[in-house]
C-alpha positions in Angstrom: -8.7 -3.9 4.5 -5.4 -2.5 5.8 -3.9 0.2 3.7 -0.8 2.3 3.9 -1.0 5.9 2.7 2.2 7.9 2.1 2.8 11.6 1.8 5.6 14.1 1.8 7.6 13.3 -1.3 8.7 15.8 -3.8 11.5 17.8 -5.4 14.2 19.4 -3.2 17.6 20.9 -3.7 20.8 19.3 -2.4 21.2 20.1 1.3 17.5 20.5 1.8 15.1 18.5 3.9 11.9 16.5 3.5 9.7 14.6 5.9 7.8 11.5 4.7 4.7 10.2 6.5 2.9 6.9 6.3 -0.3 6.1 8.0 -1.8 2.7 8.3 -5.6 2.6 8.2 -8.0 -0.2 9.2 -8.9 -2.3 12.2 -5.3 -2.6 13.4 -4.3 -4.0 16.8 -0.5 -3.7 16.5 2.4 -3.4 14.1 5.7 -5.0 15.0 8.0 -3.1 12.7 7.5 0.0 10.5 10.2 0.8 7.9 11.1 2.8 4.9 12.7 1.2 1.8 13.9 2.9 -1.4 14.6 1.9 -5.0 16.5 4.0 -7.5 16.5 3.4 -11.2 18.7 0.4 -12.1 19.2 -0.6 -8.4 17.7 -3.1 -6.0 15.3 -2.1 -3.3 17.1 -1.4 0.0 16.2 -0.8 3.6 16.6 2.8 4.6 15.4 2.7 8.2 13.1 0.8 10.5 11.7 1.1 14.0 10.2 -1.6 16.2 7.2 -1.3 18.5 9.6 -0.8 21.4 11.3 2.1 19.7 14.5 0.4 18.5 15.8 1.8 15.3 18.1 0.7 12.5 19.6 2.8 9.6 21.4 2.1 6.4 25.0 3.3 6.7 24.4 5.8 3.9 21.8 7.7 5.8 23.1 7.6 9.4 23.3 11.0 10.9 21.1 12.5 8.3 17.8 10.6 8.5 15.6 10.0 11.5 12.7 7.5 11.8 10.0 7.7 14.3 6.5 6.3 14.9 3.3 7.3 16.6 1.6 4.1 17.8 -1.6 5.9 18.7 -2.0 7.0 15.1 -0.3 3.9 13.4 1.9 6.4 11.6 5.7 6.3 10.8 7.8 9.3 9.8 11.1 9.7 8.1 12.8 13.1 8.6 15.4 13.5 5.9 18.1 16.2 6.2 21.1 17.2 4.2 19.7 15.5 1.2 22.0 14.4 -1.6 21.3 13.6 -5.3 22.1 10.0 -4.5 19.0 9.9 -2.2 16.8 10.2 -5.3 14.5 7.2 -5.4 11.0 5.9 -4.9 10.5 5.5 -1.2 8.2 2.7 0.1 6.5 2.4 3.4 6.5 -1.1 4.9 4.5 -2.5 7.9 5.6 -5.9 9.1 3.9 -8.1 11.7 0.5 -6.3 11.4 -2.2 -7.8 13.6 -5.7 -6.8 12.8 -8.2 -6.6 15.6 -10.5 -9.3 14.2 -7.7 -11.8 13.1 -5.3 -14.2 14.8 -2.7 -13.9 12.1 0.0 -11.3 11.3 0.6 -9.9 7.8 2.9 -7.6 5.9 1.8 -4.5 3.9 3.4 -2.1 1.5 2.6 1.4 0.5 2.3 2.5 -3.1 5.6 4.5 -3.0 6.4 8.2 -3.2 9.0 9.9 -5.4 11.8 11.8 -3.8 14.0 13.8 -6.2 17.1 15.7 -5.0 18.3 18.0 -7.8 19.5 21.5 -8.3 
């Protein structure tokens, strides 16, 4: 019923920029936290950035000063602006929505996107 659709991944040269987008569709009343995770080959999934419904943000140390997360509550969409990209940023990036309340339900649920590939290479 609730689905996360991601876009914006691709191939970019070191020092370049990409912007990821993730839109949640369905009868959604509210989402507590929207975030981006990534997983590189041979590594565990890690939190890249998150933003709460009130606008508070959190970033991994490795991306501070380079990445910016933002959300549009009216569109149920979260963005990740990635600048000064490095080869070590190469990974599959996953959108996450936590504390999702549907309009017709009393409960809250978590949803994941399908993942989008980001490759930084010359």
